[in-house]
C-alpha positions in Angstrom: 48.4 5.0 -76.9 50.0 4.7 -73.0 53.3 3.0 -72.4 55.6 1.7 -69.8 58.5 -0.7 -69.0 56.5 -2.9 -66.8 52.8 -2.9 -66.4 51.4 -5.0 -63.6 47.9 -6.2 -63.5 46.7 -6.4 -59.4 47.6 -4.2 -56.5 47.5 -6.9 -54.1 50.5 -7.9 -51.7 52.3 -9.6 -54.6 51.5 -6.9 -57.6 52.4 -4.1 -54.5 55.9 -5.7 -53.8 56.8 -6.2 -57.4 56.0 -2.7 -58.4 57.3 -1.3 -55.8 61.3 -3.0 -56.2 61.3 -2.4 -60.1 60.3 1.4 -59.3 62.9 1.7 -56.7 65.4 0.5 -59.7 64.2 3.2 -62.2 61.7 1.5 -64.2 58.5 3.1 -65.1 56.0 1.1 -63.7 52.5 1.1 -64.1 49.6 -1.1 -62.0 46.2 -1.3 -62.7 43.8 -2.3 -60.2 40.1 -3.0 -60.7 39.1 -2.3 -57.2 39.6 0.9 -55.2 42.2 0.1 -51.8 41.1 0.0 -49.2 38.8 -3.0 -50.2 38.0 -6.0 -48.0 40.0 -9.4 -48.6 40.5 -12.2 -46.2 43.8 -13.9 -45.3 44.6 -12.0 -42.2 47.2 -13.9 -40.9 50.6 -13.4 -41.6 54.0 -15.5 -41.0 57.3 -14.9 -39.4 59.3 -14.7 -42.8 57.2 -12.0 -43.9 59.2 -9.7 -41.6 62.4 -9.7 -43.7 60.2 -8.6 -46.8 58.7 -5.7 -44.8 61.9 -4.5 -44.0 63.2 -4.4 -47.4 59.9 -2.6 -48.6 60.5 0.1 -45.6 57.1 -0.6 -44.0 57.7 -3.0 -41.0 57.1 0.2 -38.8 53.8 0.3 -40.7 52.8 -2.9 -40.3 53.3 -3.1 -36.6 50.8 0.3 -36.2 48.3 -1.5 -37.9 48.3 -5.1 -36.8 48.7 -7.2 -33.9 51.9 -9.3 -32.7 51.4 -13.0 -33.5 53.9 -15.4 -31.1 52.7 -18.6 -32.9 49.2 -20.8 -33.4 47.6 -23.2 -31.2 45.8 -26.4 -32.9 42.5 -28.0 -30.7 40.9 -31.1 -31.8 38.3 -33.3 -29.7 37.7 -35.5 -32.9 39.4 -39.6 -32.4 42.8 -37.8 -32.1 42.0 -35.0 -29.7 44.4 -32.7 -27.7 46.0 -29.0 -27.8 49.4 -27.8 -28.3 50.5 -24.2 -29.1 53.7 -23.6 -31.5 55.7 -20.7 -30.4 57.9 -19.2 -33.4 60.5 -18.5 -31.2 61.1 -22.4 -30.9 62.2 -22.4 -34.6 65.4 -23.4 -35.7 65.8 -19.9 -37.2 65.4 -17.8 -34.1 65.8 -14.4 -35.9 61.8 -13.7 -36.4 59.9 -14.9 -32.8 56.8 -13.5 -34.1 54.3 -12.2 -37.1 51.2 -9.9 -37.5 47.5 -10.4 -37.7 46.4 -7.5 -39.8 42.8 -6.3 -41.3 44.0 -7.0 -45.1 42.3 -3.8 -46.1 44.5 -1.7 -44.1 47.4 -3.9 -44.9 46.8 -3.9 -48.7 46.5 -0.3 -49.2 49.7 0.2 -47.0 51.5 -1.6 -49.5 50.0 -0.1 -52.8 50.7 3.4 -51.2 54.3 2.0 -50.5 54.7 1.3 -54.1 52.8 4.6 -55.5 55.6 6.3 -52.8 58.4 4.5 -55.0 57.3 6.0 -58.1 54.7 3.5 -59.4 52.0 4.6 -61.3 48.8 3.5 -59.3 45.6 3.1 -61.6 42.7 1.8 -59.6 39.0 1.1 -61.2 40.7 -0.4 -64.2 39.7 -3.7 -65.3 42.0 -5.4 -68.0 39.6 -6.8 -70.6 42.4 -8.0 -73.2 45.9 -9.2 -72.9 48.3 -9.8 -76.4 51.7 -10.9 -76.6 52.7 -10.2 -80.6 55.2 -12.1 -82.1 58.1 -9.8 -82.0 56.8 -6.6 -80.4 55.6 -5.4 -77.1 53.1 -7.1 -75.0 49.4 -5.1 -75.4 46.9 -4.6 -72.6 43.5 -3.2 -73.1 41.7 -1.9 -70.0 38.2 -0.2 -69.2 37.5 2.0 -66.4 34.5 2.5 -64.3 32.9 5.0 -66.4 33.5 2.4 -69.5 36.5 4.4 -71.1 38.9 2.4 -73.0 42.7 2.7 -72.6 45.3 1.1 -74.5 48.9 0.1 -73.2 52.0 -1.6 -74.4 55.0 -2.7 -72.2 58.1 -4.4 -72.4 57.5 -6.6 -69.8 53.9 -7.9 -68.4 53.0 -9.0 -64.9 49.8 -11.0 -63.9 49.4 -10.2 -60.2 45.2 -10.6 -60.6 45.4 -12.7 -57.7 42.1 -15.2 -57.8 40.8 -13.9 -61.1 44.1 -15.6 -62.5 43.8 -13.4 -65.5 46.5 -15.2 -67.9 46.1 -18.8 -66.5 42.5 -18.2 -67.8 43.4 -16.9 -70.9 45.8 -19.4 -71.9 44.1 -22.1 -70.7 47.0 -23.1 -67.8 44.8 -23.3 -64.7 44.0 -26.3 -63.0 42.2 -27.5 -59.8 44.2 -28.9 -57.2 42.4 -32.8 -57.0 44.0 -33.5 -54.1 42.2 -30.5 -52.3 39.4 -29.2 -52.9 37.5 -26.9 -50.1 35.2 -24.1 -49.5 35.3 -21.7 -47.0 32.6 -19.3 -45.1 33.8 -16.2 -43.1 32.8 -13.7 -41.1 33.8 -10.8 -38.4 32.6 -11.2 -34.9 32.7 -8.7 -32.0 33.0 -9.8 -28.3 35.1 -13.1 -28.3 37.4 -14.2 -26.0 41.3 -14.0 -26.7 44.1 -15.9 -25.7 45.9 -14.5 -22.7 48.4 -12.0 -22.0 51.3 -12.0 -24.6 49.6 -14.9 -26.7 46.8 -12.5 -27.4 47.4 -12.1 -31.3 47.9 -16.0 -31.9 45.7 -18.1 -34.7 43.9 -21.0 -33.0 43.2 -23.9 -35.4 40.3 -26.2 -34.3 39.3 -29.1 -36.2 35.7 -30.5 -36.5 33.8 -33.1 -38.2 33.5 -31.7 -41.7 36.9 -29.9 -41.6 38.6 -27.1 -39.7 37.9 -23.3 -38.2 40.2 -20.4 -37.7 40.3 -17.7 -35.5 42.2 -14.7 -36.0 42.3 -11.8 -33.2 42.5 -8.1 -34.9 44.1 -4.9 -33.5 40.6 -3.7 -32.8 38.9 -5.8 -31.2 37.6 -8.3 -34.1 38.1 -11.6 -34.7 37.9 -12.9 -37.8 36.3 -16.5 -37.9 36.1 -19.0 -40.9 35.2 -22.4 -41.2 37.2 -24.4 -44.3 34.6 -27.5 -45.2 34.6 -30.4 -47.7 32.3 -28.5 -50.6 29.6 -31.3 -49.9 28.8 -30.2 -46.5 28.4 -26.5 -47.6 26.0 -27.6 -50.5 23.9 -28.9 -47.5 22.5 -25.3 -46.6 19.1 -24.6 -46.5 18.9 -21.4 -44.4 20.4 -18.0 -45.0 24.4 -17.8 -45.0 24.8 -15.7 -41.8 22.4 -18.5 -40.2 24.0 -21.4 -41.6 27.4 -20.1 -40.7 26.3 -19.9 -36.8 25.1 -23.3 -37.2 28.4 -24.3 -38.6 30.0 -22.8 -35.7 27.7 -24.7 -33.2 29.4 -27.9 -34.2 33.0 -26.6 -33.0 34.8 -27.7 -30.3 33.5 -26.9 -27.1 36.6 -24.4 -26.1 36.0 -22.6 -29.0 32.0 -22.3 -28.4 33.1 -21.2 -25.0 35.2 -18.2 -26.2 32.3 -17.6 -29.2 29.8 -17.3 -26.2 28.9 -13.7 -26.6 30.0 -13.1 -29.8 27.9 -11.4 -32.3 28.7 -11.5 -36.3 29.4 -8.0 -37.2 26.8 -6.1 -39.4 25.4 -9.8 -40.0 27.4 -10.6 -43.1 29.0 -14.1 -43.7 30.9 -14.2 -47.2 31.7 -17.5 -48.8 34.2 -18.7 -51.2 34.1 -21.9 -53.2 36.3 -24.4 -54.7 39.7 -22.8 -54.2 42.8 -24.8 -54.5 44.5 -24.5 -57.9 48.1 -24.1 -59.8 48.6 -23.2 -63.2 51.0 -25.2 -65.3 53.6 -22.9 -66.2 54.0 -19.4 -64.3 55.9 -17.5 -67.2 56.5 -17.0 -70.7 57.8 -14.7 -73.3 57.6 -11.2 -71.8 55.5 -12.3 -68.8 55.7 -13.8 -65.5 52.6 -14.7 -62.7 53.2 -13.8 -59.3 51.2 -14.8 -55.9 48.0 -16.1 -56.6 47.6 -15.8 -60.3 49.7 -18.7 -60.2 48.6 -20.9 -57.6 46.1 -20.7 -54.4 46.7 -23.3 -51.6 44.4 -23.6 -48.6 44.7 -20.9 -46.2 45.5 -23.6 -43.0 49.0 -22.3 -42.2 48.8 -18.6 -43.4 51.1 -19.0 -46.7 49.6 -17.0 -49.1 50.7 -13.8 -48.5 54.3 -14.9 -47.8 53.9 -16.9 -50.9 52.4 -13.9 -53.1 55.3 -11.3 -51.7 58.4 -13.8 -51.8 57.0 -14.3 -55.7 57.5 -10.7 -56.0 60.6 -9.9 -54.8 62.3 -12.9 -57.0 60.4 -12.0 -59.5 61.5 -8.3 -59.5 65.7 -9.5 -59.7 64.6 -11.4 -62.6 62.1 -8.9 -64.6 65.0 -6.2 -63.6 68.1 -8.7 -65.2 65.9 -9.1 -68.2 65.1 -5.1 -68.7 69.1 -4.7 -68.1 69.4 -7.3 -70.9 71.9 -9.0 -68.5 72.7 -12.5 -69.0 71.9 -13.4 -65.7 68.2 -13.1 -66.6 67.2 -16.7 -67.7 69.0 -18.0 -64.5 67.1 -15.7 -62.7 63.7 -16.5 -64.2 64.8 -20.5 -63.3 65.8 -19.3 -59.7 62.1 -17.8 -59.5 59.9 -20.7 -60.9 62.1 -23.2 -58.5 61.7 -21.0 -55.4 57.5 -20.9 -56.2 57.0 -24.0 -56.7 58.9 -25.3 -53.6 56.8 -23.1 -51.3 53.7 -24.2 -53.0 54.9 -27.7 -53.0 55.7 -27.6 -49.4 52.6 -25.9 -47.9 50.4 -28.7 -50.1 52.3 -31.4 -48.8 51.0 -30.3 -44.8 47.3 -28.9 -46.5 46.4 -32.3 -48.1 47.1 -34.3 -44.8 46.0 -31.3 -42.5 42.6 -33.2 -41.7 44.3 -37.0 -41.3 44.6 -38.4 -37.6 47.9 -38.9 -38.8 48.5 -35.2 -39.1 46.5 -34.5 -36.0 48.5 -36.3 -33.9 52.0 -34.8 -35.1 50.5 -31.2 -34.7 48.6 -31.8 -31.2 51.4 -34.5 -29.7 54.7 -33.7 -30.9 58.1 -34.3 -30.0 61.3 -33.1 -30.6 63.4 -36.1 -31.8 66.4 -34.9 -34.1 65.0 -31.3 -33.7 61.9 -32.7 -36.1 59.7 -30.1 -33.8 61.6 -27.3 -34.2 62.0 -28.0 -38.1 58.2 -27.9 -38.3 57.7 -25.0 -36.4 60.6 -23.3 -38.9 58.1 -24.4 -41.8 54.8 -23.0 -40.2 57.1 -20.0 -39.5 57.5 -19.6 -43.3 61.1 -20.9 -43.8 60.5 -22.9 -46.7 62.6 -21.2 -49.3 66.2 -22.1 -47.7 67.9 -25.2 -46.3 69.3 -24.8 -43.0 68.7 -28.2 -41.8 65.0 -27.8 -41.9 64.2 -29.6 -44.9 66.3 -32.8 -44.1 64.2 -32.9 -41.1 61.5 -32.4 -42.7 61.5 -35.9 -44.1 61.9 -37.1 -40.8 58.7 -35.8 -39.9 57.2 -37.5 -43.4 58.4 -40.5 -41.7 56.5 -39.9 -38.5 53.4 -39.1 -40.4 53.5 -42.4 -42.5 54.0 -44.4 -38.9 51.4 -42.5 -37.1 49.1 -43.0 -40.2 49.5 -46.5 -40.0 48.4 -46.2 -36.2 45.3 -44.9 -37.7 44.7 -46.9 -40.9 41.1 -47.5 -41.1 40.3 -43.6 -40.2 42.9 -42.4 -42.7 41.4 -44.7 -45.4 37.8 -42.8 -45.1 39.6 -39.3 -45.1 41.4 -40.6 -48.0 38.4 -41.8 -50.1 36.7 -38.5 -48.6 39.4 -36.3 -50.4 39.5 -38.5 -53.4 35.9 -37.8 -54.1 36.0 -34.1 -53.1 36.8 -32.7 -56.4 33.8 -34.3 -58.1 31.9 -31.7 -55.7 31.6 -27.9 -56.8 30.4 -25.4 -54.4 30.8 -21.9 -56.5 30.9 -19.8 -53.3 31.0 -16.0 -54.1 30.0 -12.8 -51.5 26.7 -14.2 -49.9 23.6 -12.1 -49.3 23.2 -9.9 -46.3 20.3 -10.8 -44.0 19.3 -7.7 -41.6 19.5 -7.4 -38.3 22.2 -9.0 -35.8 22.3 -12.4 -35.0 24.5 -13.6 -31.9 25.9 -17.4 -30.9 23.6 -17.0 -28.1 20.3 -16.6 -30.6 21.6 -19.2 -32.7 21.1 -21.9 -30.2 17.8 -20.8 -29.2 
């Protein structure tokens, strides 16, 4: 029987953060990770409010070495509400974090996990957790199997579910609920020879609306461009061609500027990946001797690049609460409540934007923002990830909501049509998964022949 103070399932950003901080405090921490790092993961765009967390973990210089600086984000549309606008993070209410990073997640996640190991965490990779039990009055018990089928058993004083979208505990305890207000699916890949923004804005993420959803373009340090389409599931279920070909056909429906930037692009290794209906939230995030952090608790659409920030911030707050509990500190319960409150605040704030992102009212506000009462600065702050404090941001956010309602009324007919699509979306399921790989590279030019 193996023993530790804290057992963490999952070595992604949330699991690496909470394990590193608890190991720093002297606890015996073990991470069981089912894969071997480095491994592929989508979600390459980070937010400025990740920077204080990187400093806290002591990895800021390492992230800088593998990433490309991201000073802002631009939004683009040629639909009924059209235009272009670039948000600069330096325009946020808090001027201390004027940029973020774009990173290749295989490198970034590996960096965080090795940092945790360097702080004393026992990291075991290739370990699939097959059972978790919380016996009354006894330590949590875990069973894991390695790649050779060998079984190991663990007990711990406290259990942390950082299993990501595997949602280990949420599935076991029947806590996982699909978000009925935002069902979407994505297809994505990496490309060579895509034009970037000029000069200091080379690292910006670009977002393009189109008829079936929206596209992202995320530049990476080695010249690669991550490109993806987030669509209504009903659209992806229409596919009759190979996944790479369908992806390129979808890109051909995009904004003229996006197509121009990709005129010479080649899909690397001709690999396109897909993921199905993916927004969800669990009905609770903690119980007797356990918490859930990051995507193990909730996952929201990646429009605003919030996933890594929400996960790592939950790891920071979770570590404070678990440390207090292990020390039998009377403040532990209040720290757990603070952990829950802040995690829900972050998910709720980003979800409000996400469920309205494709509406003409939201497009109007993001493409043609004004700054009455410094509302645009507050929205820039929220886009930068400043969702956990109240420094004038949240009060101005309410003003933004008021303006959103006004713009939605201006485009009432289109808003109603999109609302009906959103309501019907949860009835359509796209299972996603990793798509097959076809042989031979395909270019954008070839896909148009």
